[in-house]
Backbone atoms as SQL, in Angstrom:
CREATE TABLE atoms (id INTEGER PRIMARY KEY, chain TEXT, resi INTEGER, resn TEXT, atom TEXT, x REAL, y REAL, z REAL);
INSERT INTO atoms VALUES
  (1, 'A', 1, 'MET', 'N', 24.424, -8.152, -40.522),
  (2, 'A', 1, 'MET', 'CA', 25.798, -8.371, -40.477),
  (3, 'A', 1, 'MET', 'C', 26.393, -7.092, -40.623),
  (4, 'A', 2, 'ASN', 'N', 27.540, -6.724, -39.982),
  (5, 'A', 2, 'ASN', 'CA', 28.068, -5.505, -39.866),
  (6, 'A', 2, 'ASN', 'C', 29.567, -5.306, -40.840),
  (7, 'A', 3, 'ASP', 'N', 30.115, -4.381, -41.238),
  (8, 'A', 3, 'ASP', 'CA', 30.896, -4.122, -41.978),
  (9, 'A', 3, 'ASP', 'C', 32.441, -5.211, -42.027),
  (10, 'A', 4, 'LYS', 'N', 32.618, -5.016, -40.728),
  (11, 'A', 4, 'LYS', 'CA', 33.964, -5.847, -40.235),
  (12, 'A', 4, 'LYS', 'C', 33.747, -7.410, -40.845),
  (13, 'A', 5, 'GLN', 'N', 32.628, -7.855, -40.442),
  (14, 'A', 5, 'GLN', 'CA', 31.900, -9.316, -40.561),
  (15, 'A', 5, 'GLN', 'C', 31.938, -9.469, -42.472),
  (16, 'A', 6, 'LYS', 'N', 31.510, -8.535, -43.163),
  (17, 'A', 6, 'LYS', 'CA', 31.562, -8.527, -44.419),
  (18, 'A', 6, 'LYS', 'C', 32.779, -8.484, -45.303),
  (19, 'A', 7, 'TRP', 'N', 33.602, -7.834, -44.938),
  (20, 'A', 7, 'TRP', 'CA', 35.014, -7.695, -45.168),
  (21, 'A', 7, 'TRP', 'C', 35.502, -9.054, -45.125),
  (22, 'A', 8, 'PHE', 'N', 35.625, -9.671, -43.376),
  (23, 'A', 8, 'PHE', 'CA', 36.201, -11.135, -42.999),
  (24, 'A', 8, 'PHE', 'C', 35.801, -12.220, -44.254),
  (25, 'A', 9, 'ILE', 'N', 34.348, -12.092, -44.615),
  (26, 'A', 9, 'ILE', 'CA', 34.140, -12.917, -45.914),
  (27, 'A', 9, 'ILE', 'C', 34.217, -12.788, -47.145),
  (28, 'A', 10, 'VAL', 'N', 34.614, -11.949, -47.261),
  (29, 'A', 10, 'VAL', 'CA', 35.133, -11.136, -48.911),
  (30, 'A', 10, 'VAL', 'C', 36.611, -11.664, -48.738),
  (31, 'A', 11, 'VAL', 'N', 37.508, -11.228, -47.749),
  (32, 'A', 11, 'VAL', 'CA', 39.063, -11.595, -48.001),
  (33, 'A', 11, 'VAL', 'C', 38.697, -13.204, -47.760),
  (34, 'A', 12, 'ALA', 'N', 38.207, -13.914, -47.032),
  (35, 'A', 12, 'ALA', 'CA', 38.397, -15.759, -46.716),
  (36, 'A', 12, 'ALA', 'C', 38.175, -16.406, -48.077),
  (37, 'A', 13, 'VAL', 'N', 36.501, -15.698, -49.013),
  (38, 'A', 13, 'VAL', 'CA', 36.355, -16.122, -50.302),
  (39, 'A', 13, 'VAL', 'C', 37.598, -16.177, -50.870),
  (40, 'A', 14, 'GLY', 'N', 38.105, -14.853, -51.254),
  (41, 'A', 14, 'GLY', 'CA', 39.602, -14.801, -52.056),
  (42, 'A', 14, 'GLY', 'C', 40.533, -15.835, -51.708),
  (43, 'A', 15, 'CYS', 'N', 40.750, -15.794, -50.370),
  (44, 'A', 15, 'CYS', 'CA', 41.861, -16.881, -50.043),
  (45, 'A', 15, 'CYS', 'C', 42.104, -18.239, -50.500),
  (46, 'A', 16, 'ILE', 'N', 40.022, -18.653, -50.269),
  (47, 'A', 16, 'ILE', 'CA', 39.760, -20.338, -50.565),
  (48, 'A', 16, 'ILE', 'C', 39.786, -20.229, -51.814),
  (49, 'A', 17, 'GLY', 'N', 39.115, -19.575, -52.631),
  (50, 'A', 17, 'GLY', 'CA', 39.504, -19.265, -54.248),
  (51, 'A', 17, 'GLY', 'C', 40.859, -19.678, -55.246),
  (52, 'A', 18, 'ALA', 'N', 41.961, -18.820, -54.482),
  (53, 'A', 18, 'ALA', 'CA', 43.286, -18.644, -54.700),
  (54, 'A', 18, 'ALA', 'C', 44.046, -20.014, -54.222),
  (55, 'A', 19, 'ILE', 'N', 43.557, -20.268, -53.090),
  (56, 'A', 19, 'ILE', 'CA', 44.589, -21.775, -52.653),
  (57, 'A', 19, 'ILE', 'C', 43.590, -23.175, -53.678),
  (58, 'A', 20, 'GLY', 'N', 42.372, -23.003, -53.985),
  (59, 'A', 20, 'GLY', 'CA', 41.988, -23.912, -54.282),
  (60, 'A', 20, 'GLY', 'C', 42.372, -23.918, -56.086),
  (61, 'A', 21, 'ILE', 'N', 42.147, -22.710, -56.536),
  (62, 'A', 21, 'ILE', 'CA', 42.678, -22.852, -57.897),
  (63, 'A', 21, 'ILE', 'C', 44.213, -23.255, -58.414),
  (64, 'A', 22, 'ALA', 'N', 45.277, -23.119, -56.943),
  (65, 'A', 22, 'ALA', 'CA', 46.385, -23.499, -57.040),
  (66, 'A', 22, 'ALA', 'C', 46.236, -24.704, -56.759),
  (67, 'A', 23, 'THR', 'N', 45.814, -25.646, -55.883),
  (68, 'A', 23, 'THR', 'CA', 45.846, -26.960, -55.713),
  (69, 'A', 23, 'THR', 'C', 45.544, -27.568, -57.086),
  (70, 'A', 24, 'ILE', 'N', 44.444, -26.713, -57.847),
  (71, 'A', 24, 'ILE', 'CA', 44.170, -27.603, -59.092),
  (72, 'A', 24, 'ILE', 'C', 44.884, -27.684, -59.919),
  (73, 'A', 25, 'GLU', 'N', 45.745, -26.517, -60.056),
  (74, 'A', 25, 'GLU', 'CA', 46.745, -26.162, -61.131),
  (75, 'A', 25, 'GLU', 'C', 47.907, -27.014, -60.912),
  (76, 'A', 26, 'SER', 'N', 48.025, -27.283, -60.075),
  (77, 'A', 26, 'SER', 'CA', 49.320, -28.175, -59.166),
  (78, 'A', 26, 'SER', 'C', 49.316, -29.412, -59.229),
  (79, 'A', 27, 'ASP', 'N', 48.134, -29.732, -59.771),
  (80, 'A', 27, 'ASP', 'CA', 47.785, -31.405, -59.333),
  (81, 'A', 27, 'ASP', 'C', 47.871, -31.881, -58.112),
  (82, 'A', 28, 'PHE', 'N', 47.293, -31.139, -56.901),
  (83, 'A', 28, 'PHE', 'CA', 47.259, -31.495, -55.841),
  (84, 'A', 28, 'PHE', 'C', 48.948, -31.867, -55.167),
  (85, 'A', 29, 'ARG', 'N', 50.106, -31.116, -55.527),
  (86, 'A', 29, 'ARG', 'CA', 51.337, -31.050, -55.029),
  (87, 'A', 29, 'ARG', 'C', 51.961, -30.146, -55.278),
  (88, 'A', 30, 'ASP', 'N', 52.847, -29.944, -54.262),
  (89, 'A', 30, 'ASP', 'CA', 53.650, -28.459, -54.200),
  (90, 'A', 30, 'ASP', 'C', 53.015, -27.146, -54.583),
  (91, 'A', 31, 'ILE', 'N', 51.576, -26.760, -53.884),
  (92, 'A', 31, 'ILE', 'CA', 50.880, -25.868, -53.969),
  (93, 'A', 31, 'ILE', 'C', 51.792, -24.844, -53.234),
  (94, 'A', 32, 'PHE', 'N', 52.458, -24.752, -52.216),
  (95, 'A', 32, 'PHE', 'CA', 53.116, -23.720, -51.651),
  (96, 'A', 32, 'PHE', 'C', 54.643, -23.620, -52.257),
  (97, 'A', 33, 'ASP', 'N', 55.015, -24.445, -53.349),
  (98, 'A', 33, 'ASP', 'CA', 56.434, -24.223, -54.034),
  (99, 'A', 33, 'ASP', 'C', 56.321, -23.194, -55.122),
  (100, 'A', 34, 'VAL', 'N', 56.894, -21.900, -54.504),
  (101, 'A', 34, 'VAL', 'CA', 56.816, -20.648, -55.579),
  (102, 'A', 34, 'VAL', 'C', 57.226, -21.113, -56.819),
  (103, 'A', 35, 'TYR', 'N', 58.251, -20.962, -57.098),
  (104, 'A', 35, 'TYR', 'CA', 58.866, -21.515, -58.296),
  (105, 'A', 35, 'TYR', 'C', 59.347, -22.929, -58.800),
  (106, 'A', 36, 'ARG', 'N', 59.270, -23.089, -59.935),
  (107, 'A', 36, 'ARG', 'CA', 59.323, -24.881, -60.289),
  (108, 'A', 36, 'ARG', 'C', 60.338, -24.576, -61.547),
  (109, 'A', 37, 'TRP', 'N', 60.838, -25.833, -61.629),
  (110, 'A', 37, 'TRP', 'CA', 61.720, -25.775, -62.954),
  (111, 'A', 37, 'TRP', 'C', 60.518, -26.582, -64.001),
  (112, 'A', 38, 'GLU', 'N', 60.780, -26.284, -65.021),
  (113, 'A', 38, 'GLU', 'CA', 60.017, -26.609, -66.049),
  (114, 'A', 38, 'GLU', 'C', 60.980, -26.495, -67.372),
  (115, 'A', 39, 'ASP', 'N', 60.979, -27.616, -67.965),
  (116, 'A', 39, 'ASP', 'CA', 61.690, -27.437, -69.396),
  (117, 'A', 39, 'ASP', 'C', 62.957, -26.313, -69.143),
  (118, 'A', 40, 'GLY', 'N', 63.632, -26.866, -67.969),
  (119, 'A', 40, 'GLY', 'CA', 64.830, -25.975, -68.368),
  (120, 'A', 40, 'GLY', 'C', 64.751, -24.405, -67.853),
  (121, 'A', 41, 'ALA', 'N', 63.479, -24.032, -67.539),
  (122, 'A', 41, 'ALA', 'CA', 63.144, -22.403, -67.205),
  (123, 'A', 41, 'ALA', 'C', 62.493, -22.314, -65.939),
  (124, 'A', 42, 'LEU', 'N', 62.553, -21.322, -65.213),
  (125, 'A', 42, 'LEU', 'CA', 61.963, -21.172, -63.899),
  (126, 'A', 42, 'LEU', 'C', 60.520, -20.541, -63.873),
  (127, 'A', 43, 'SER', 'N', 59.981, -21.415, -63.571),
  (128, 'A', 43, 'SER', 'CA', 58.100, -20.806, -63.988),
  (129, 'A', 43, 'SER', 'C', 57.575, -20.583, -62.657),
  (130, 'A', 44, 'HIS', 'N', 56.483, -19.836, -63.138),
  (131, 'A', 44, 'HIS', 'CA', 55.740, -19.674, -61.932),
  (132, 'A', 44, 'HIS', 'C', 54.028, -19.420, -62.286),
  (133, 'A', 45, 'GLY', 'N', 53.286, -19.930, -61.730),
  (134, 'A', 45, 'GLY', 'CA', 51.902, -19.719, -62.121),
  (135, 'A', 45, 'GLY', 'C', 50.879, -18.975, -61.250),
  (136, 'A', 46, 'TRP', 'N', 51.421, -18.003, -60.656),
  (137, 'A', 46, 'TRP', 'CA', 50.573, -17.803, -59.451),
  (138, 'A', 46, 'TRP', 'C', 49.908, -16.407, -59.784),
  (139, 'A', 47, 'THR', 'N', 50.077, -15.454, -61.033),
  (140, 'A', 47, 'THR', 'CA', 49.144, -14.725, -61.179),
  (141, 'A', 47, 'THR', 'C', 47.962, -15.004, -61.635),
  (142, 'A', 48, 'GLY', 'N', 47.870, -16.344, -62.301),
  (143, 'A', 48, 'GLY', 'CA', 46.086, -16.580, -62.404),
  (144, 'A', 48, 'GLY', 'C', 45.640, -16.857, -61.291),
  (145, 'A', 49, 'CYS', 'N', 46.205, -17.604, -60.257),
  (146, 'A', 49, 'CYS', 'CA', 45.602, -17.714, -58.972),
  (147, 'A', 49, 'CYS', 'C', 45.481, -16.395, -57.862),
  (148, 'A', 50, 'VAL', 'N', 46.350, -15.447, -58.197),
  (149, 'A', 50, 'VAL', 'CA', 45.487, -14.301, -57.458),
  (150, 'A', 50, 'VAL', 'C', 44.559, -13.689, -58.296),
  (151, 'A', 51, 'LEU', 'N', 44.775, -13.604, -59.603),
  (152, 'A', 51, 'LEU', 'CA', 43.240, -13.111, -60.095),
  (153, 'A', 51, 'LEU', 'C', 42.196, -13.860, -59.925),
  (154, 'A', 52, 'PHE', 'N', 42.436, -15.097, -59.659),
  (155, 'A', 52, 'PHE', 'CA', 40.991, -16.039, -59.476),
  (156, 'A', 52, 'PHE', 'C', 40.410, -15.428, -58.094),
  (157, 'A', 53, 'GLY', 'N', 41.416, -15.182, -57.037),
  (158, 'A', 53, 'GLY', 'CA', 40.941, -14.667, -56.039),
  (159, 'A', 53, 'GLY', 'C', 40.560, -13.413, -55.641),
  (160, 'A', 54, 'ILE', 'N', 40.936, -12.853, -56.445),
  (161, 'A', 54, 'ILE', 'CA', 40.527, -11.220, -56.547),
  (162, 'A', 54, 'ILE', 'C', 39.067, -11.209, -57.298),
  (163, 'A', 55, 'LEU', 'N', 38.807, -11.894, -58.498),
  (164, 'A', 55, 'LEU', 'CA', 37.740, -12.143, -58.834),
  (165, 'A', 55, 'LEU', 'C', 36.356, -12.571, -58.001),
  (166, 'A', 56, 'CYS', 'N', 37.016, -13.833, -57.213),
  (167, 'A', 56, 'CYS', 'CA', 36.225, -14.414, -55.980),
  (168, 'A', 56, 'CYS', 'C', 35.677, -13.264, -54.826),
  (169, 'A', 57, 'SER', 'N', 36.492, -12.369, -54.804),
  (170, 'A', 57, 'SER', 'CA', 36.607, -11.290, -53.973),
  (171, 'A', 57, 'SER', 'C', 35.479, -10.368, -54.326),
  (172, 'A', 58, 'SER', 'N', 35.762, -10.233, -55.963),
  (173, 'A', 58, 'SER', 'CA', 34.797, -8.930, -56.124),
  (174, 'A', 58, 'SER', 'C', 33.548, -9.456, -56.245),
  (175, 'A', 59, 'ILE', 'N', 33.367, -10.698, -56.569),
  (176, 'A', 59, 'ILE', 'CA', 31.995, -11.203, -56.971),
  (177, 'A', 59, 'ILE', 'C', 31.186, -11.045, -55.575),
  (178, 'A', 60, 'THR', 'N', 31.724, -11.722, -54.499),
  (179, 'A', 60, 'THR', 'CA', 31.401, -11.712, -53.394),
  (180, 'A', 60, 'THR', 'C', 30.874, -10.610, -52.513),
  (181, 'A', 61, 'GLY', 'N', 32.189, -9.543, -52.886),
  (182, 'A', 61, 'GLY', 'CA', 31.724, -7.904, -52.413),
  (183, 'A', 61, 'GLY', 'C', 30.826, -7.433, -52.743),
  (184, 'A', 62, 'PHE', 'N', 30.703, -7.651, -54.196),
  (185, 'A', 62, 'PHE', 'CA', 29.411, -7.091, -54.713),
  (186, 'A', 62, 'PHE', 'C', 28.048, -7.242, -54.429),
  (187, 'A', 63, 'PHE', 'N', 27.746, -8.891, -53.749),
  (188, 'A', 63, 'PHE', 'CA', 26.420, -9.325, -53.664),
  (189, 'A', 63, 'PHE', 'C', 26.479, -8.843, -51.935),
  (190, 'A', 64, 'LEU', 'N', 27.789, -8.473, -51.159),
  (191, 'A', 64, 'LEU', 'CA', 27.385, -8.224, -49.637),
  (192, 'A', 64, 'LEU', 'C', 27.209, -7.006, -49.699),
  (193, 'A', 65, 'PHE', 'N', 27.434, -5.879, -50.618),
  (194, 'A', 65, 'PHE', 'CA', 27.680, -4.740, -50.162),
  (195, 'A', 65, 'PHE', 'C', 27.055, -3.818, -51.062),
  (196, 'A', 66, 'LYS', 'N', 26.210, -4.685, -52.146),
  (197, 'A', 66, 'LYS', 'CA', 25.428, -3.776, -53.097),
  (198, 'A', 66, 'LYS', 'C', 23.660, -3.129, -52.262),
  (199, 'A', 67, 'ASP', 'N', 23.233, -2.196, -52.694),
  (200, 'A', 67, 'ASP', 'CA', 22.389, -1.119, -52.138),
  (201, 'A', 67, 'ASP', 'C', 20.937, -2.197, -52.380),
  (202, 'A', 68, 'LYS', 'N', 20.361, -2.332, -51.522),
  (203, 'A', 68, 'LYS', 'CA', 19.263, -2.978, -51.049),
  (204, 'A', 68, 'LYS', 'C', 17.987, -2.171, -51.628);
């Protein structure tokens, strides 16, 4: 597997992880609604979703690019 294929897998796993955690966080509704009104204040919960995607990408990249 060459480097381009490995990077594609790393990015794909990160995106799938971020969308998956966003779906779970929003109870399978309005996952693409960036801002929501809750308790009279504008709130967003995308920081955790992005960080979870970065975590998934980092772990995948570590295993794909580590020296043998």
